[in-house]
N, C-alpha and C positions, 0 to 999 in steps of 0.2 A: 540351372539357368533356364530362361524362357526360350522356347522356339520363337523365331522371329515373328512379330505381330503382323508383318506384311504377308506372311504365308498363311497364318491361321487366325481365325476369330477366337479370342480368349475371353472367358472360359468356354471350353467345348462341352457339348452334351454327351461326350463319350461315356459309355457305360450305363446310360439311363434307359435306353430302349433295348429290346431283344435284338440278337444278332440277325442280320449283319449290320443293322442301323447303329447298334451300340458301338461298333468299331469305326464308323465313318467319321471323317474330319471335315469341318466346314471352313471355307475361305472367309475373309473379312466381308462384312456387309455394312451398308450405310446406316441401317436401322438396327440397333442392338436389341430391340424389343423381342424379335422372333427368337433370338438366342436364349433369352431369359425364359421364354415360354417352353422351348424345347428342354432346357435343363430342369424345368418343373414337370416334364412329362406331358406337356400340352402340345397340341398341333396348332401352329400359328394361324391366325386368321388371314394374314397376308404373308406370303413367302417371298423373300428376296429372290430375284431372278437367278442369282448365283447358287441358290440352295434348292433349286427345283429337283435335282437328282435325289436329294434326301427325301423330299416329299414323295417322289415316285417309290422309293424303297419302303417308306412307312405305309404306302398304299398297296404294297405287294408287287410292285412293278420293278423287279430287279433288272430285267432286260431293258426296260425303258430308261432306267438310271444309267446303265452302261452306255446306251445310245447317247445320252446327254453328255457323258464324260469322254466319249470316243475321240473327240477332236482336241481335248485339253492337253496342254503341254506343261512340263514342269513337275516338281515333286508331288504336289497335292493331287492332281488328277491321276497320276500314276499310282499313288498310294490307294486312292479310293477304288480304282479299277481292280487292284489286287484284292482289296477287301471283298468286293462283289464277285470276283472270279479268281479264287486263290489257287493258282497253278504255278509251276516253276518258272514259266516264261514271264508271267506277270510279276512274280517275285523279283526276278533279275532286273526287270525294267524299273520297278519301284525302288529297289535298293541302289540303283545307279545314282540316285540323287541323295546327296549327303544330309541335307537339312532334316529329313524325316526318317533317317535310316534306323534309328532306335525303335521308332513306332512301327516301322515296316517289320522289323525283327520280332516285335511282340506279336503281331498278327501271324507271322510265319511260324512262330512257336505254337500258337494256339491252333493252327490248322495242320500241324505235324510236319512242317517243312524244316524245322530246326529242333534239335533235341533239348536245348536249354534256352530260357528267356534271356534277353540281353541285359547288360549293365544299364541302369537307368539314371546314372548320376548327372546326365545332361538334361533331365526333365524336372519339372516342378508342378505343383498344383494337381489338377485333375488328370493331367497326362502322366505324372509320376504315379498317381494312384492306379491308373490303368495298367502301367507296367508292373507295379508291385502286386497287383491282383494276379498277373501271370506268374510271378515268382511264387505266390502262395499256392497256385494250382500245381506248380512243379514240386513244391515241398509236400503237398498232399499226396501226389503220386509216389513220392519217395518215402512215404510213411513217417513224416517228421511233423507231428502236430504242433510242436513248440515253434518251429520255423514258420509254419502256416499262420499261427496266431501273431507272430511278430511282424510278418509281411503285411497281413491284413490290418493290424493296428497302425502301422506306418501309413498304409494306403488311406485309412479312414481319416487320419490326421491331415493328410495332404488334400483330401477331397472335401472335407467338411466346410471350409470357407467358400471355395469357388463353386462347388456343386453338391449341395446338401442331399439331393435325392440320390446321387451316386453314392455318397457316404452312407445313406440309409441302406442301400443294397449291400454294401460291403459289411456294414454292421450285422445284417442278417446272416451273411456268410460266416462271419466270425462267431456269432452266437451258435450257429449250427455246429461248428467245430467244438466249441466249449461244451455244448450240451452232452457230448459223448463222454465227458469226464465228470463223474458224479460230484467231485469236490468243487467243480466250477459251474454248477448249475445256476447258482445265484447270479454269477457274472453273465451267463447267457441270457437270463431273464432281463437283467438291466440293459444289455445291448439290444435285445428285441424291443424293449420299451423306448429306448433312445431312437431306434430306427423308425418306430411307429410315429413318434413325434415329428421326425424330420420328413416323413412321407405323408403327413396328415392331409395336406392340401392337393396332392397329386390326383389327377383323374385316372391314373393307372390302377384300375380296379383290382386286377390280379395281384399286383405287387402289394398293395395294402392288405388284401385278404390273406395272402400267403404269410405276411409278417404276423398278423393276428393269429392265424392258424398255428404257426410255429410257436408263438408264445403260449397258446393254449395247450399244445402238445407237450411243451416243456413242463408246464405246471402239472399236467396229467401224469406224465412219466415220473415226476418227483413227489407226487402227492402222498403215496404210501398210506392212503386212507385218511389223510388229514383234511378236515372239512374246509379250512380256509383256502388251501391250495386248490381243492376241487372246485370251489366257488369261483376262484380266479380263472380256472380253466373254462368254466361255463361262460363267464363274461367274455373271455377272449374269443371263443368259438362263435358266440352270438355276434360279436363285433365283426368277425370275418364274414359271416353270412350277410350282415347288414351293409357291407361294403358294396354289395350289388351282385352277389352270387345268386344263381337260380338254375333251374333245370336247363334253361337255354343259354345262360351266360356262365361260362366256366363250369359246366356240369360236374366234371371230375372233382373239383375242389368243393363245390356245393355238397356233393354226396359225402365226401370224406369229412367235411366239417360237421354235417348233421350226424353222421355215425359216431364221431368222437364226442360230440355234444351229448348224445344219448348215453355213451359210456360214462362220461363225467357225471351226469345226473344220477345214474343208477349206482355209482360208487360213493355218493355222498352219504355219510352215516345219518340215519334218521334221528333228529333231535326234537321234533315236534310233529303234531298232527299235520301241519301244513306241508311238511317235507314229503308226505305221501303223494302229494300232487306232482312232485318231480318225476315219479315213475311214469305217470301218464304223459308228461311232456317228453320223457325219454322215448316212450313208445311212438309218439308222433314224429320225433326226430328220426328214428330208425325207418319209419314209413316214408319220410321225405327222401332219405338216402336211397331207398329201394325204388324210387321213381327213376333213378339213374342206373342203379345196379340191377340189371336183369340177369336171369339165369343163363340166357343165351349169349349175351355180350360180355358179361363180367362174372363168370361162374364162381370164382374164388371169393371175390368181394361180396357177391350176392349171398353166398353161403355164410360168410362171417357175419354179415349184417342181419340176415334172417335168423341166425343163431342168437345174436344179441336181442333181436325182437322177441323171439320165443322165451328167452330167459326173463326179459322184462315182463312179458304178459303173464308168465307163471307166478311172479312174485308181486304183481301190482295189487294193492288192496282193492277189493271190489265187493259189491253186493251180490254178484253172481260168480263166485270163484270156480264153480265146476265148469262153466262155459269157457272161462279163461284157460283153465288147465287143459281142457280138451283141444282148444285152439293151439295151445303151446305144443301138445303132443303131435298135432297135425303138422305144425311147422318143423318140428324136429324130423319128422318123416321126410319132409321135402328136402331138408338139408342133407339127409343121408343119401339122397339120390345123386348129390354132387360130391360130398365128402365121404367117399366110399372106403370100405375096409382095405382093398388092395392099394388104392392111391394114397391114403393117409390113415394108417391104422390107429395112430394115437389120437388124431382129430376125430376119427370115427368113434373111438372109445369115449371121448369127452361128450360127444353128442348123446351117445347111449346113456351115460350116467345122468345127464340133465333130463333126458326123456324119462328115465326110470324114476327119478324123483317126482316128476309130474304125475306119472301113473300111480305111484304110491299114495300121493295126496288124493287121488281119485278113488283109492281103495282097491286098485287093480294090482294086487300084491304079486301074484304069480309071474306075469310078464315083466313086472318091474325087477324082480329078483333075477330072472333069466338075463335081462339086459345087463344088469350089474355084474353078474358072473362073467359074461362075455367081455365086458369092459375091463374087469379085473385081470383076466387072462392077457389081454392085449397090453395093459399097462405093465404087467409083470414081464411079458416077453420083450417088450421094447424099453425096459429099464427105466420106468417112471415110478420109483418106489413111493414117493409122496402121494401121487395120484392113486396108486394101487391101495395104499393104506386108507386114504379118504373114502374110496369105494367100499372097502370092507367095513368101515364104520357105518356107512349108510346101509349096507346089507344087514348089519346087526340091528340098527334102528327099525328098519322095515320089517324084519323078521319078528321083532318084539311087538310091533303094531299089529301084524297079521295074527300073532298068537293071542293078543288081547282081544282082537275082534272075534276070533273063533271061540273064545271062552265066554263071551257075553251071551246071556240068554236071549233067545229069539222071542220077541213080543208076539202076542196073538195066540 
């Protein structure tokens, strides 16, 4: 059943914005336009006077919002004060009012004041979806992915009509759960695509970018070298970046999208001469990511992305391959300053193997073989048999190349 319309404006923008705004509830207002804008993720051009506390929260002024709510009486001001200042006293004050008790308990569960989310049979629409999302979180904590999917599926159905943007966020959560089950990857992709359609018009840049990024990552994880899936990953990462990501706007997601875009490009099997251009684009993507990932601020991500860059430079078709190989060797040396043998012996060994390959292509066989021997020992010691076997194959190939080079007559 519906919570009384004289208490709440329906539908509510619950779940649309990040916390704490995503939990706040609004009283009825004379003009419904502002509510529609909020449910679409937009800031209203004109705020109803009763909603000024919500405007304060979106602007980062939680204290100002509490001041606006301080003199309010009844269930709704008590509820919103509890959302903004979730402590046991505020909980008791809010729960004393019966009309919003279920929603108060949803918040209390979310902030750790209750061990279980409440029964939601007295709710409908977007408010039911809000409560069911809490049930999904509880099931996730209990390690029950089937229940998680069931709760989120019911929440999506409840929210889709009154609050499509909230439904889009729930679809993204459901897709993330299904993505972990290999046999349900196609469902995850379909849910991400549905979410992207529902969120297409929202100005919430990060939400749209995260949905596109997650879709791209799902394609990338499932590609297994398949050209079509990798091309879909490329398209999704490009869309994520085009949502408005930059070094200044959501730099973490900008860097991650560029790094993964580069990985998708270099993973595409070459089918024509034009495909070789993709390696150059991958190199540029890794360099874009490295504008954010610095050695000092993000050493692990910097090392991973620099390693990807070195690998791409080593294999990019070029009219000056020696220069590329020497640059790759230098980059591997830089990575080894962070990915050290004591801290990450297996990762250290992988860098050595890649660097050895570049050195061998430069004809520097001795140091290449030394690095491969060290890498093989580490792979063997740390029980990486497939990597150890791959290194030994490379040792045999380089040894054969060295012997052939030694046997060739010297001109002059």
